[in-house]
C-alpha positions in Angstrom: -15.9 1.0 11.9 -17.3 4.3 13.0 -19.8 5.8 10.7 -17.5 8.8 10.0 -15.4 6.6 7.8 -15.9 5.3 4.3 -17.2 1.8 3.9 -13.8 0.5 2.9 -10.5 1.4 4.2 -7.5 1.4 2.0 -4.0 1.4 3.4 -1.4 4.0 2.3 1.2 3.1 -0.2 4.6 2.4 1.3 8.1 2.7 -0.1 8.7 -0.4 -2.2 10.4 -1.8 -5.2 9.3 -4.5 -7.6 11.5 -7.0 -5.8 10.3 -6.1 -2.3 6.6 -5.2 -2.7 4.3 -8.1 -2.0 2.1 -9.1 -4.8 -1.6 -9.0 -4.3 -1.5 -5.7 -2.5 -5.0 -4.5 -1.4 -4.0 -1.0 -2.4 -4.8 -1.4 -6.0 -7.8 -3.1 -7.8 -7.3 -6.1 -10.1 -6.8 -5.3 -13.8 -10.0 -4.6 -15.6 -10.3 -4.9 -19.4 -12.2 -1.7 -20.1 -12.0 -0.5 -23.7 -12.9 2.9 -25.2 -13.5 3.8 -28.8 -13.3 7.1 -30.5 -15.2 8.2 -33.5 -12.1 8.5 -35.6 -11.4 4.8 -35.5 -14.5 3.8 -37.5 -13.0 2.2 -40.7 -14.6 0.3 -43.5 -13.8 -3.1 -44.8 -13.7 -1.9 -48.4 -11.6 0.4 -50.5 -7.9 -0.5 -50.4 -8.5 -3.8 -48.7 -10.9 -5.1 -51.4 -14.0 -7.0 -50.3 -12.3 -9.7 -48.3 -9.5 -8.3 -46.1 -10.7 -7.0 -42.7 -9.7 -3.6 -41.4 -7.0 -3.7 -38.7 -9.6 -2.2 -36.3 -10.6 -5.6 -34.8 -7.0 -6.6 -34.1 -6.3 -3.2 -32.5 -9.4 -3.7 -30.3 -8.2 -7.1 -29.3 -4.8 -5.8 -28.5 -6.3 -3.0 -26.3 -8.2 -5.6 -24.4 -5.1 -7.8 -24.0 -3.1 -4.9 -22.6 -5.9 -4.1 -20.2 -6.2 -7.6 -18.9 -2.5 -8.5 -19.1 -3.5 -11.6 -21.1 -2.4 -11.8 -24.8 -3.9 -15.2 -25.6 -6.7 -13.5 -27.6 -4.2 -11.7 -29.9 -2.5 -13.1 -32.9 1.2 -12.3 -32.7 4.1 -12.6 -35.1 6.5 -15.5 -34.5 9.1 -13.0 -33.3 6.7 -11.7 -30.6 5.7 -15.0 -29.0 8.0 -14.6 -26.0 7.1 -10.9 -25.4 3.9 -11.6 -23.2 6.1 -13.5 -20.7 8.6 -10.6 -20.8 5.8 -8.1 -20.1 4.6 -10.1 -17.1 8.0 -9.8 -15.5 8.6 -6.2 -16.6 5.2 -5.0 -15.3 5.2 -7.0 -12.0 5.0 -3.8 -10.0 1.9 -2.8 -11.9 0.2 -6.2 -11.8 -2.6 -5.1 -9.4 -3.1 -1.6 -10.9 -6.2 -1.0 -12.9 -5.6 0.1 -16.5 -7.7 1.0 -19.4 -6.7 1.2 -23.1 -8.4 3.3 -25.7 -8.0 2.8 -29.4 -7.4 6.2 -30.9 -6.9 5.0 -34.5 -6.0 2.0 -36.6 -4.8 2.7 -40.1 -3.2 0.9 -43.0 0.1 2.2 -44.2 -0.6 4.3 -47.3 2.4 2.9 -49.1 2.3 -0.7 -48.0 -1.2 -2.3 -47.7 0.3 -5.2 -45.7 1.3 -3.0 -42.8 -0.9 -1.1 -40.4 -0.4 1.0 -37.3 -2.7 1.3 -34.2 -2.5 4.3 -31.9 -3.5 3.5 -28.3 -4.0 5.6 -25.2 -3.1 3.7 -22.0 -4.3 4.9 -18.6 -3.0 3.4 -15.3 -5.2 4.3 -12.4 -2.8 4.4 -9.5 -5.4 5.4 -7.0 -7.4 2.2 -6.2 -10.3 4.1 -4.7 -10.9 6.0 -7.9 -10.0 3.2 -10.4 -13.6 2.4 -11.3 -14.5 6.0 -11.8 -11.4 6.6 -13.9 -12.2 3.6 -16.0 -15.7 4.8 -16.8 -14.5 8.3 -17.6 -11.9 7.0 -20.1 -14.2 4.9 -22.2 -14.8 7.9 -24.5 -12.4 9.7 -26.7 -9.0 9.4 -25.0 -6.2 12.0 -24.8 -4.4 12.4 -28.1 -7.2 10.9 -30.2 -6.1 13.0 -33.1 -3.8 10.1 -34.1 -0.5 11.8 -33.4 1.4 9.1 -31.4 3.8 9.9 -28.6 6.3 7.3 -27.8 7.2 8.9 -24.5 5.1 8.2 -21.4 6.3 11.5 -20.1 4.5 13.4 -22.8 1.0 12.8 -21.4 1.8 11.9 -17.8 -0.3 14.9 -16.6 -3.5 14.0 -18.4 -6.4 12.3 -16.8 -6.9 12.4 -13.1 -4.1 13.5 -10.8 -3.1 9.9 -10.1 -3.6 8.4 -13.5 -0.5 7.7 -15.6 -1.6 8.3 -19.2 0.3 8.1 -22.4 0.0 7.2 -26.1 1.8 4.3 -27.8 1.8 2.7 -31.2 1.5 -0.9 -32.2 2.7 -2.2 -35.6 0.7 -4.9 -37.4 1.4 -6.9 -40.6 -1.0 -8.8 -42.8 -0.6 -12.6 -42.9 -1.9 -13.7 -46.2 -1.9 -17.4 -45.3 -3.8 -16.9 -42.0 -5.9 -14.1 -43.5 -5.4 -11.9 -40.4 -3.5 -9.1 -39.0 -0.6 -10.1 -36.7 0.7 -7.8 -33.9 4.4 -7.2 -33.8 4.4 -7.0 -30.0 7.4 -5.6 -28.2 7.8 -4.3 -24.6 7.7 -0.7 -25.9 4.3 -1.4 -27.5 2.8 -1.4 -24.0 5.2 1.1 -22.4 7.3 3.3 -24.7 11.0 3.3 -24.0 10.8 -0.1 -22.3 13.4 -2.4 -23.8 13.6 -6.2 -23.8 14.8 -7.2 -20.3 13.7 -3.9 -18.8 11.3 -3.3 -15.9 8.8 -0.6 -15.0 9.3 0.2 -11.3 6.6 1.5 -9.1 7.8 3.1 -5.8 6.0 5.3 -3.4 7.0 8.4 -1.4 5.5 8.2 2.1 3.2 10.9 3.2 3.8 12.7 6.5 1.5 11.2 9.0 -0.9 13.4 11.0 -0.5 13.6 14.8 -3.0 12.8 17.5 -3.5 15.9 19.6 -4.9 16.3 23.1 -7.9 18.5 23.9 -5.7 21.6 24.1 -4.3 21.0 20.6 -0.9 19.8 21.8 0.7 16.8 20.1 0.2 13.5 22.0 1.2 10.9 19.4 3.9 12.0 17.0 7.3 11.1 15.5 9.7 10.7 18.4 13.4 9.8 18.5 14.2 6.2 19.3 17.3 4.0 19.6 17.2 0.5 18.1 19.5 -2.0 20.0 20.5 -5.1 18.1 23.2 -7.3 16.5 24.9 -6.5 13.2 25.8 -9.9 11.8 28.1 -8.4 9.2 30.6 -7.7 11.9 30.8 -11.4 12.9 32.5 -14.4 11.2 29.9 -16.0 9.0 31.2 -19.5 9.5 31.4 -19.4 13.3 27.9 -20.3 14.7 29.2 -20.4 18.3 30.4 -16.8 18.1 27.0 -15.8 16.7 25.1 -17.5 19.5 27.4 -16.1 22.2 27.1 -12.5 20.8 23.3 -12.8 20.5 23.0 -13.9 24.1 25.1 -11.0 25.3 23.0 -8.5 23.2 19.8 -10.1 24.5 21.0 -9.8 28.1 21.9 -6.1 27.7 18.6 -5.3 25.9 16.6 -7.2 28.4 14.9 -9.6 26.0 14.5 -13.4 25.9 17.9 -14.8 25.2 16.9 -18.1 23.5 14.3 -16.3 21.3 16.9 -13.7 20.2 19.5 -16.3 19.4 17.0 -18.2 17.2 16.1 -14.9 15.5 19.7 -14.0 14.9 20.5 -17.5 13.5 17.6 -17.3 11.1 18.4 -13.8 9.8 20.5 -13.2 6.7 24.3 -13.4 6.8 24.7 -9.6 6.8 21.5 -8.7 8.6 21.0 -6.3 11.5 18.9 -8.2 14.0 16.7 -5.9 16.2 16.4 -6.7 19.9 14.5 -3.8 21.3 13.5 -0.2 20.4 13.7 2.4 23.2 12.9 6.0 23.5 15.9 8.2 22.8 14.7 11.3 24.7 17.4 11.7 27.3 15.2 10.2 30.0 15.8 6.6 29.0 19.0 4.9 30.1 20.6 3.3 26.9 23.4 0.8 27.8 25.5 2.0 24.8 28.9 1.2 26.4 27.9 -2.4 27.3 26.2 -3.1 24.0 29.0 -1.7 21.8 31.6 -3.7 23.6 29.9 -6.9 22.3 31.1 -8.2 18.9 28.4 -7.1 16.5 26.5 -5.0 19.1 25.1 -1.9 17.5 22.7 1.0 18.1 20.7 2.6 15.3 19.0 6.0 15.6 15.5 6.3 14.1 12.1 7.8 14.7 8.7 6.2 15.6 5.2 7.3 16.1 4.8 7.2 19.9 2.8 8.6 22.8 4.5 10.7 25.6 5.1 7.4 27.5 4.7 3.8 26.6 1.6 3.4 28.8 0.1 6.8 28.2 -3.6 6.3 27.1 -2.5 3.2 25.2 -6.1 1.9 25.1 -7.2 5.1 23.3 -4.3 6.2 21.2 -3.3 2.7 20.1 -0.1 1.8 18.3 1.4 2.4 14.9 4.0 0.2 13.2 4.5 -3.0 11.2 2.0 -5.8 12.0 3.3 -9.1 13.2 2.5 -12.4 11.4 -0.5 -13.1 13.7 -2.0 -9.6 13.0 -1.4 -10.0 9.2 -3.2 -13.4 9.2 -6.1 -12.2 11.3 -6.6 -9.1 9.1 -7.9 -11.1 6.1 -5.9 -9.0 3.7 -6.3 -5.7 5.4 -2.7 -5.6 6.6 0.6 -6.5 4.9 3.9 -7.6 6.4 6.4 -4.8 6.4 3.8 -2.1 5.8 3.4 0.3 8.7 -0.1 1.1 9.6 -2.3 2.0 12.6 -2.7 -1.3 14.5 -5.0 -0.3 17.4 -6.9 2.5 19.1 -7.3 5.8 17.3 -4.4 5.1 15.1 -6.3 2.2 13.5 -9.8 3.8 13.7 -8.6 6.9 11.9 -6.0 5.3 9.7 -7.2 7.0 6.5 -7.4 10.4 8.1 -4.0 10.2 9.7 -2.1 8.5 6.9 -2.6 10.9 4.0 -1.9 9.8 0.5 1.6 8.7 -0.5 3.3 10.0 -3.6 4.0 7.7 -6.6 7.0 7.4 -8.8 7.3 5.3 -12.0 10.6 4.7 -13.6 11.8 2.5 -16.4 15.0 0.5 -16.0 16.6 -1.1 -19.1 19.7 -2.8 -17.6 20.7 -4.4 -20.9 20.7 -1.0 -22.8 23.3 1.8 -22.6 22.2 4.4 -20.1 22.5 7.6 -22.1 20.1 9.6 -20.0 18.2 10.5 -23.1 14.5 11.0 -22.7 13.7 9.5 -26.0 11.9 11.2 -28.8 10.5 8.3 -30.6 10.6 4.5 -31.0 9.6 2.0 -33.6 8.3 -1.5 -33.1 9.1 -2.6 -36.7 11.6 -5.4 -37.2 13.6 -3.2 -39.5 14.4 -0.6 -37.0 14.1 -2.2 -33.5 17.6 -3.7 -33.5 19.2 -0.4 -34.7 17.3 1.8 -32.4 16.7 0.0 -29.1 14.8 2.2 -26.7 16.8 3.8 -23.9 15.3 4.4 -20.5 14.4 8.0 -19.7 16.3 9.9 -17.0 14.2 10.1 -13.8 10.6 9.2 -13.3 8.2 9.0 -16.3 5.3 9.7 -13.9 5.2 11.0 -10.3 2.8 12.6 -7.8 3.6 14.4 -4.6 2.5 12.9 -1.3 -0.5 14.5 0.4 0.2 14.8 4.2 -2.2 13.2 6.6 -4.4 15.3 8.9 -4.1 15.8 12.6 -6.7 14.3 14.9 -7.9 16.1 18.0 -8.7 13.8 20.8 -10.7 14.7 24.0 -7.9 13.6 26.3 -6.7 16.1 29.0 -3.0 15.4 29.5 -2.9 16.2 33.2 -6.0 14.3 34.1 -4.7 11.3 32.0 -1.4 11.5 34.0 -3.3 11.3 37.3 -5.3 8.3 35.9 -2.1 6.6 34.8 -0.7 7.0 38.3 -3.7 5.3 39.8 -3.6 2.2 37.6 0.2 2.0 37.8 0.0 1.7 41.6 -2.4 -1.2 41.4 -1.2 -4.8 42.0 -4.1 -6.2 40.0 -5.5 -5.3 36.5 -7.2 -2.0 36.7 -9.0 0.6 34.6 -10.1 4.2 35.2 -12.2 6.4 33.0 -13.0 10.1 33.6 -15.4 11.9 31.3 -17.2 15.2 31.3 -21.0 14.8 31.6 -21.8 18.2 29.9 -20.4 17.1 26.5 -19.4 13.4 27.0 -15.8 14.0 26.2 -13.5 11.4 27.7 -10.7 13.2 29.6 -8.8 10.2 30.7 -8.8 6.4 30.1 -6.0 4.4 31.7 -5.4 0.7 32.1 -2.9 -1.7 33.6 -1.0 -3.9 33.0 0.1 -3.3 29.4 -1.9 -5.4 27.0 -5.0 -5.4 29.2 -7.4 -2.8 27.6 -9.5 -2.7 30.7 -10.7 0.9 30.7 -12.3 1.2 27.2 -13.1 -2.4 26.1 -13.0 -4.6 29.2 -16.1 -6.6 29.8 -16.9 -7.4 33.4 -19.9 -8.0 35.7 -20.5 -4.5 37.1 -21.8 -5.6 40.5 -23.8 -3.1 42.6 -22.8 -0.1 40.5 -25.4 -1.6 38.1 -28.0 -0.8 40.7 -28.1 2.7 39.3 -29.6 1.2 36.1 -32.0 -1.0 38.1 -33.0 2.0 40.3 -34.1 3.8 37.1 -36.1 0.8 36.0 -37.7 0.7 39.5 -38.5 4.4 39.5 -40.2 3.9 36.1 -42.2 1.0 37.6 -43.7 3.3 40.2 -41.4 3.2 43.2 -40.2 6.5 44.8 -37.0 7.1 46.8 -38.9 7.6 50.0 -41.1 4.5 49.6 -40.7 1.6 52.0 -39.2 -1.6 50.7 -38.4 -5.0 52.2 -34.7 -5.8 52.7 -34.5 -9.4 54.1 -31.2 -11.0 55.0 -31.6 -13.5 52.2 -34.0 -14.1 49.4 -34.8 -17.3 47.5 -35.6 -16.8 43.8 -36.2 -20.1 42.0 -33.7 -21.9 44.1 -31.1 -19.1 43.9 -30.4 -17.8 47.4 -29.2 -14.2 47.5 -27.9 -12.5 50.6 -26.3 -9.2 51.4 -22.6 -8.6 51.6 -20.5 -9.4 54.7 -20.7 -6.4 57.0 -24.1 -5.2 55.8 -25.5 -3.1 58.7 -28.1 -4.9 60.8 -30.0 -1.6 61.2 -30.8 -1.6 57.5 -32.4 -5.0 57.4 -36.2 -5.3 57.1 -38.5 -2.4 56.2 -36.4 0.5 55.1 -36.8 3.4 52.6 -35.7 2.7 49.1 -33.1 5.5 49.4 -31.5 3.7 52.3 -31.5 0.4 50.4 -29.6 2.1 47.6 -27.2 3.8 49.9 -26.4 0.7 51.8 -26.6 -1.5 48.7 -29.2 -4.0 49.8 -29.0 -6.9 47.3 -32.3 -8.5 48.3 -34.3 -5.3 47.5 -33.0 -5.2 43.9 -33.3 -8.9 43.3 -36.8 -8.8 44.8 -37.8 -6.4 42.0 -37.5 -9.2 39.3 -41.3 -9.5 39.0 -42.0 -5.7 38.6 -39.0 -5.0 36.4 -38.7 -7.1 33.2 -35.5 -7.8 31.3 -36.8 -5.5 28.6 -37.4 -2.8 31.2 -33.8 -3.2 32.5 -32.3 -3.1 29.0 -34.3 0.1 28.2 -33.1 1.7 31.5 -29.5 0.8 30.6 -29.9 2.4 27.1 -31.4 5.5 28.7 -28.3 5.9 30.8 -26.0 5.5 27.8 -25.1 1.8 28.2 -25.5 0.8 24.6 -24.1 -2.2 22.9 -23.2 -0.4 19.7 -21.7 2.9 20.7 -20.5 5.6 18.3 -17.6 7.2 20.1 -14.9 7.8 17.5 -13.0 4.8 18.7 -13.7 1.4 17.1 -12.6 -0.7 20.1 -14.8 1.1 22.6 -17.2 -1.2 24.5 -19.8 0.1 26.9 -22.0 -2.8 27.9 -24.1 -5.8 27.1 -27.5 -5.9 28.7 -29.9 -8.7 27.4 -33.6 -7.9 27.1 -34.7 -11.5 27.1 -33.3 -12.9 30.4 -35.7 -14.8 32.6 -35.8 -16.6 35.9 -32.7 -16.6 38.1 -30.6 -15.1 35.3 -32.8 -12.0 35.2 -33.0 -11.7 38.9 -29.2 -11.9 39.1 -28.9 -9.2 36.4 -30.7 -6.7 38.6 -27.8 -6.4 41.0 -25.1 -6.5 38.4 -24.3 -10.3 38.4 -25.9 -12.8 36.0 -24.9 -12.1 32.4 -24.9 -8.3 32.3 -21.5 -6.9 31.5 -19.9 -3.4 31.3 -16.6 -1.6 31.0 -15.3 1.2 33.1 -16.1 3.5 30.1 -19.7 2.2 30.2 -20.2 2.7 33.9 -18.6 6.2 33.7 -21.2 6.9 31.0 -24.0 5.8 33.3 -22.8 8.2 36.0 -22.4 11.0 33.5 -26.0 10.5 32.3 -27.2 10.9 35.9 -25.1 14.0 36.3 -26.2 15.6 33.0 -29.9 14.8 33.2 -29.9 13.3 29.8 -28.4 10.3 27.9 -24.7 11.0 27.5 -22.7 9.6 24.6 -19.0 9.3 25.4 -16.6 10.8 22.8 -12.9 10.3 22.1 -12.5 12.7 19.1 -13.6 16.3 18.5 -12.0 17.0 15.2 -13.1 15.8 12.8 -16.6 15.6 14.2 -18.1 12.2 14.9 -21.6 11.9 13.6 -24.0 11.5 16.5 -26.4 8.5 16.4 -30.1 8.9 17.1 -30.9 9.5 20.8 -32.7 6.6 22.6 -36.4 6.8 22.4 -36.7 6.6 26.2 -33.7 8.5 27.4 -33.3 9.5 31.0 -35.2 12.6 31.9 -34.1 15.5 34.0 -36.7 14.5 36.7 -35.5 10.9 36.8 -31.8 12.1 36.9 -32.6 14.3 39.8 -34.0 11.3 41.8 -30.9 9.2 40.9 -28.7 12.1 42.0 -30.3 12.1 45.4 -29.9 8.3 45.7 -26.2 8.5 44.8 -25.7 11.4 47.2 -27.0 9.2 50.0 -24.2 6.6 49.2 -21.6 9.3 50.2 -23.6 10.9 53.0 -24.6 7.8 54.9 -23.8 4.7 52.8 -20.8 2.7 51.5 -18.7 5.6 50.2 -18.5 8.0 53.2 -14.8 8.4 52.6 -15.7 10.6 49.5 -17.0 13.3 51.9 -13.3 14.3 52.2 -13.0 15.4 48.6 -12.8 19.2 48.3 -15.2 21.2 46.2 -18.7 20.1 45.2 -20.4 17.2 47.0 -19.6 13.8 45.4 -22.3 11.4 44.2 -21.3 7.8 44.1 -22.2 4.1 43.9 -19.9 1.2 45.0 -20.0 -2.3 43.6 -18.6 -5.8 44.1 -19.1 -8.7 41.7 -18.2 -12.2 42.7 -16.6 -14.6 40.1 -14.7 -17.9 40.2 -11.3 -18.3 38.7 -9.4 -21.6 38.9 -11.8 -22.8 41.6 -11.2 -19.7 43.8 -13.9 -17.3 44.8 -12.8 -13.8 43.9 -14.5 -10.4 43.4 -14.3 -7.5 40.9 -14.5 -4.2 42.7 -16.1 -1.0 41.3 -16.9 2.6 42.2 -18.6 5.2 40.0 -18.6 8.9 41.1 -19.8 12.3 40.0 -17.9 15.4 41.1 -19.0 18.7 39.5 -18.7 18.2 35.7 -16.7 15.0 36.0 -17.9 11.4 36.0 -15.4 8.7 37.0 -15.4 4.9 37.1 -12.7 2.8 38.7 -12.4 -0.9 38.3 -10.1 -3.4 40.1 -10.0 -7.0 38.8 -9.7 -8.4 42.3 -10.4 -6.9 45.8 -12.6 -7.1 48.9 -15.2 -4.5 48.0 -15.8 -1.3 46.1 -15.9 0.9 49.2 -12.9 -0.7 50.8 -10.6 -0.9 47.8 -11.8 1.7 45.3 -13.2 4.4 47.6 -9.9 5.7 49.0 -8.3 5.7 45.5 -11.1 7.6 44.0 -11.0 10.1 46.8 -7.3 10.8 46.1 -7.9 10.9 42.4 -10.8 13.4 42.7 -8.8 15.5 45.1 -5.9 15.7 42.6 -8.1 16.5 39.7 -9.9 19.2 41.7 -6.7 21.3 41.3 -6.8 20.7 37.5 -10.6 21.1 36.9 -12.3 22.8 39.8 -15.7 21.1 40.5 -17.3 24.5 41.4 -15.8 26.5 38.6 
């Protein structure tokens, strides 16, 4: 997680009922037996009890602990009460995982009958799991109503304690057992929750909070509630005993919806007899063609209207914005208790990283349902737990909630995305026949203006990990500059170079005129592999890792997006592995986001940290001890200018506006026995740094160059490079 967030993330409460809410929810802490005692309960064991009979204080204390823990095995109960603990377990199932504390306010013997006593208890249910421990500590002193005046209605003190603590007073009746020489508790459901009758339940439901929106850099909503149409099959409109008709209808619905027919038939057959089986959800914005006539002509075919949290389009900045909804079974299992089936939550991207910020706090409602008692709507003014009055005055459930809190809406999140630049980036990757990723960020402040990937499900742009090929020579060039070489110094560029048995050559088509003794600037512009591999003795793995860090290529970035990956540059490689690393092969890896950051650091003259969020602010990590300096950046800028002026990216001379700086790259890899190549290009144009990656291609100049030229030309009209 980013360090702007708390150490633990709690999910928002979702609408539920006792029957529907999964037990073991991570929202609430486990019950904690925390007891508090007030000064008024200090009684003596003498006086009216004589010297041998104990005061009822000890029994009241045990009962308070039993209610706190939900375990009544430590309390002596009357024979009539033996079944009540089981009843309470069922009645309080919705509150099973809610921390509660019980304070003994008083425990006194009846002034007219020494064999009877009454304990007054204050019960606090901490409905906010994050504050449960603090609430428990705060309530160990004198509780609300410690004066001894008991209130049988939970409503009477619902507003006491913290805003999300349900507090009330209740009474417990005890009678002295002469044979056992102890006080027995006449336990009843209303002992724990006033107005709860035998067979009744205490129901906890939640009122969802309005979720915050993700905004673009201009403050306009990007990800928000949008209208959708849900296409599916309503089984209640089919004959329940006709499986052939069900299968036939399901296949027709699947065909119209464009989903897998066999899978949908199986889903429909497994669903309940009256279930609506969802096939697909589509945007209901007027632009999406919804086959309503065809679907509604199918027996059971149905369309439901709803809303969902969505981006402007399905693909729009999906890597960054992420998704929001109900997790599938695989996600629930992989979350190790963080996610629950049926509970909507941010599942990826900014939606997941900033879940707490966006979600807000849901409201809570607690109601009492006594189905076996007449519903009079009375709020109740009192109750008694004594055998003599219980049958005659069974508690009636109050009308409406006994406790409630209003939901607190989530907060909006301002991203760095520029909608128009993002649209241009989306167009680039959508036109690619192979997986692709493009990132554009602003060197002056590190804000990511666009990050686009294709195909769907391939998070290439912000978390892809690939060999960066010759674009990594920008990093190696910095390490070489630091080792003492200058751009104008002469270097050796042989056709091939043998390093420990690894023979490295230059790419096909490398110009013959640039072989042999050439200036280092020419070796960079033409991308001579042997020059950079040949530096393996002067540049150590630690030097290379330090240069990568100086240019922003860090393994643990703080960007405001948890899934962001920049690069992995080992500082302990040796031999041929280290030599291969120097020209972007070996084991070094980077994402398009990482390589765009490298280009941005060169443009800015200092180490750039990429950012996806501006509000709330993301705490900045410490700057690297050996960040790129303005002088070093100026040298790297000159080297990258040469790539466009005379080297492998001459096509970028056609981009209007400020001169373009660039570096091309190609990284060979083997897949299924076939030799293939990743292709790269990084570029700087005014206050814009860009990285474009194609998973397969011939070369960075050949494949990526023309695309970057067109992209920069289009963006020039949005963000002038010489503004």
